[in-house]
C-alpha positions, 0 to 999 in steps of 0.5 A: 655193251654195258650199263656197267660202263656207264660209270666210266664217265665218272658218275655211275659205276654201272656200265670224236677250221679254216687254215688255223685250228678252231678257237676254244669258243668258236664254231665253224658251220656249214649247210647240211648236204652230203653224208659226212658233211660238217655242220658245226665244230666246237673246240672242247679241249686244248691240252699239252702233253702233261695235261693229257697224261693227267687226264689219262691217269684220272681216268684210270689209264696208264699215261706212259704213252702220252707223247703229244698235246691234243686238241679235241672238237665236238663235230656235228655232221650229216648222216642218215637215220635207220630208215635212210632219211637225212639227220645229224649226229655228233662225235669227238674229233681229237687231233695231235699237236705234233706238226704232222700233216699226214695222220693215221686215223682211229675210229673209237666206238663206245659202249652202252650209253643211255644218257646222251650227255655221257658220250665223248663229245659231251662229257670231259670225264667220260672214259671214252673222252680219255680213250680219244685223248690217248690215241691222239696223244700217240700221234693219231687222228681220232673219230669217236662217234656218239652214235645216232640219238646221243650227244647232239644227235636228235631222236632215240638211239637205235641201240644195236640196230646193225645198219645204224651201227655202221652208217653213223661211224662211217659218216663220222669218219668222212666228217673227220677227214673233211674237218682235218682238211680245214687245217691242211691235215690229211688222213691215211686211208687205213682206219684203225678200229677199236671199241668197247662193249657195245663197241666191240661188235660195232668194231667188227661191223664197221670193219666189215663194211669198210672192207666191203667198200662202204666208203670210196676213200677209207679202207680197213687197217686194223681191228681191236675189239674189247669185251664185246657181246658178240653172241648177243642171243646168248647174252640176252637169254642170260639177261632174261634169266637174270644170270648177268649183272644188271640184267633188267637194264640191259634187256630193257634197253635192247627190247625198247630199241628193238621195238622202236626200230624193228617192232618186236611187241604190239604194246609195252604191256606185252613185254613189261609188267605193271606198272612199268609198262606205263613208264619204261619206254620214256625212261630210255629217251636219252634224257634220263641218266642211268641213276634215274633209270636204275632207281625206277626199275626193279633189279631183275628181269623176272620182276620187270618183264612178262614171262611170255616175253622172257620166253620169247627172248630165250627162244626168239622167232620172227623179227627178234630172231632176225635181229639177233641172228644178224648180231650173232654174226658180227665176227662171222667173216674173214677180215683182210687184217689181223684181229686182236680181241681183248677181254677179261675173264673176270667180266660179270657183265659180258662173259668171256665166252663172247670172246671165245665165240668171236674167235671161233667164228674168225678161225672158221673163216680162216682169219688171222686173229688173237685173243688176250685175256686182260685178267680177272677184272670186271667189265670197266677195268677190262677196257682200262687194261686193254686200251694202252695195249691197243694204243701201242699196237695202233701207234706201231701199225 
């Protein structure tokens, strides 16, 4: 979820062929049709094992598991927008150079990203790019969707909108399967799903959708969410009270996206104080970098939002309550596979209480689950600590 992860790209410490592989400068194109159809594919990485290890180390990840070289591609594919209308989205697809034709597949779901250029398919320095390289270097195929409105996807990102949180990653998996088939590689039906921050609840939502038959081919294989805000109503209430780091940024992004796609205020002036009501929505258009947004907005929710709106966040009603209720229940089901939750007790962006909340919901449903505390580390370090453990589990799955 976090603006703190937005530095993981290396710029800010805030918060996925024909019979031969695509050449580095080439693009493969098809006409858009069914959901998950590949529109274009462009190679963005070709790394040997040593180069993968160097990239992992540069991203702050343990390189010990780097086993194979990796080829990675920016793949644009068809999908639907939050209203079910045809659109496109992008992803990073990473494949191991190991000669294997049958591959397990990992879906890696990223955290909060405000700038469309900071996602895995676009930014070589992004930690999400490194995560995909890690999984692929252990022998998995990787689908790392950019989500709607990010990367090469048009429009605004529907941040936190449940339907879009599921549709884009599932269509990305379909596109990954079609793309891998071009080089005569077959993906296993079982999807290993992990994600960080915003990607934690996304992991649970996509997993639930696959278990319920969202796709005719893919099935749920494993779940390993990292440092997610599973109790989002409590998270946003804490942001309203400035009890989390960079509260105004988190809450502004959520509020603006919720209004765009759900409608939670009648005008910006109802939610935002002057003069921010005249500019804040434009700041979250996907084209502003997090540094620009941070400089343009006050550091606290109390100075950015009207008191009436903050009270609405603390005690939500109507459409806002419906949205938050849906996002509070991402762990409230019984997965048919074990769930391994990772979180760090030192996280000042997304409280460790969120992991306990998810664990309680899973326990109440009779799910097999475990929770690993990755230590007294901040939000960004929690994913760096967790990723090698997740990769090791997935490689042995």
